C-alpha angles and dihedrals in degrees: 000000000000115000116218123199134207124254140206130174125277098226143009118268131181141203133181134208145124132285116254096228104022098041088214123140115252134181119210127195126185114211135183118261136196123271113274095016099105127203121329133180115214120200100212091180095064130077113272090011094254119217124222119196117225095242136133089236088066097052107121101168139018101170101117100350138353116285125188122203133184129168093346097313124111143188122190138194090030098147097092093049093046091048091052090051093053090044089053091053093241121150104177124040142137116226109200117195131171097209137042098251122060119231116271092202105171094351092257139083094247097098090051093047091051090048092053091047087054090051092055128221125271122200113225130204097241115096121241107224117202114213110213123224104229101178139035114269121191132192124185127189105200096191094054095030086230121149129189125185131188118207134181119265133185124261117345093324119157106195125172133182124185126192126188134182119171095172086249124149088210097053105024118181113328138177136186132190138198115196097169126032089218088071092060098091094057105026106035112014095069093056109113129220116259141191139179122260093249090054091051093051091048093052092045092051088056096042090241102131103054094146095043120116136165087249093065102037140040111232114205112210104220101176143030111289119197116219092248090058091044091053090049092051092050088053091052093052091045093246124140090224143354132216138183112231126225092260092052100259122132111251086352119214120182113293114244089221132008089238097038096142093054088047090053092050088053089050091053089049091053089053096046093047087053085074090071087075094204124103109234139178115223145094123265121202114189127188116197092347120193135169093266096050092039092056095043088051090046091055092052092044091051092054090053094046093049088054091050090046091057090053093050090051089061111095116248117228122206109179090197093062119092113258121243087224119018121196094279092053088049090052088052089052108037126052093216120114138177128342093016104047102108103174120084101182145346114234099178132025126175136157093275106014140053133183122202139180132224118185107206113211133178088246091075106122094224092064089072086075106016089086131332108221091004111058114199126168109240114249093230091059091050088056091045090053089048089050093050088051088054088046090061089056091052099043094043086071092058121094092224109021093183090067092059138067129193121226119193110223103183142010118200134179094012111180131177111201104171138012118259114218139182110290094036122122110217115213112197123194118187120184129181115250093195136006117282111261125188089344094304121118140173121214141176115230126198126183121200137181102203105317095333118105107226103172141000136185143164111235132195118198143173127213117214140168114260 
């Protein structure tokens, strides 16, 4: 199985521009971030430089763009920047801005993609785990007539298709696809934002598009426009004149793609889905996507992916595979003997994690009294078996394990969630919570029967010579 690793950027890079709606100047700087941290926006102009995580839980508005808010601080029009980060294959990054709205630049994600390419990509030691979509997930926004569907895909594929149909003679039905995220920079990033003439007029009347310009947006003329109105519009936009191009766009320049609007809708979708914050493999098909429906779908998809992530974190036991430690190896490592050796084999052993097996049979002596006619494994013995599994992790690091013994000093947050009975196979996973210091370690222990969590605890232990 291929192992994928997380990435950040190699150096800080900056860009300046104006907010689309506010018209205010803003400076943006991309900076490297630690592995596992994710994407954060930093408002450097506010006291304390508050940080806002790029997460669907922080979305506060989707009216004309996607806005994130946390503890009184906000950043808006984040979708193009987020899309460029995903397209650059970056997992962890800080985005510093000195104003609320991010720069619109040319209305696409191309300037940000070029900037991230200039910054370079740095491989990090932490693994990137793709969560697969195993079933079809559908979201429908009746008010917007928008539909988004998630489908399974092979390997770590990230495939997107967007379809739009505004019943416009100019646009007509369009669709765009992205089958490989490596194509984003050339095939999707350059697509510019667009709006219809009636939307432009509405926004201008309300002074809501102060940074808008025909150089950073495509304007679709969706009705007849007499010359007098065209001249008045030119005056409002500070242009000497205004024309309607042959394709029906205001002051038309050559389109970057014949389906540029559909590609830009896909660009926005990439940015909004970045707010899930979990790498996934799957195919997304979106009909009439928009920020509101994108974010609502992202919330539902994140719930599903978190459930799948929990299942993936449960160790898988294949009894036909050779054990890392069989019972003889365990006897060489642990001091426990009959009737108190409660680990049958170790199936995984790494620097910070161990997975052990305990086969529970009716022949266990404690079932004679716990309880007659209703055999249940005592909770203290489940924790003891968990502790012995953790002991293998600790003593496996010793040169002569037989010379050492492990004493458990503390047990916190112990929870028993389901009874363990004869016939069950207990699967224990113990993982270090912090590095071992002076022989003392803290670990998190989980006990499963199949995929069901039956017990958990935080254990503190000390390894000493006998």
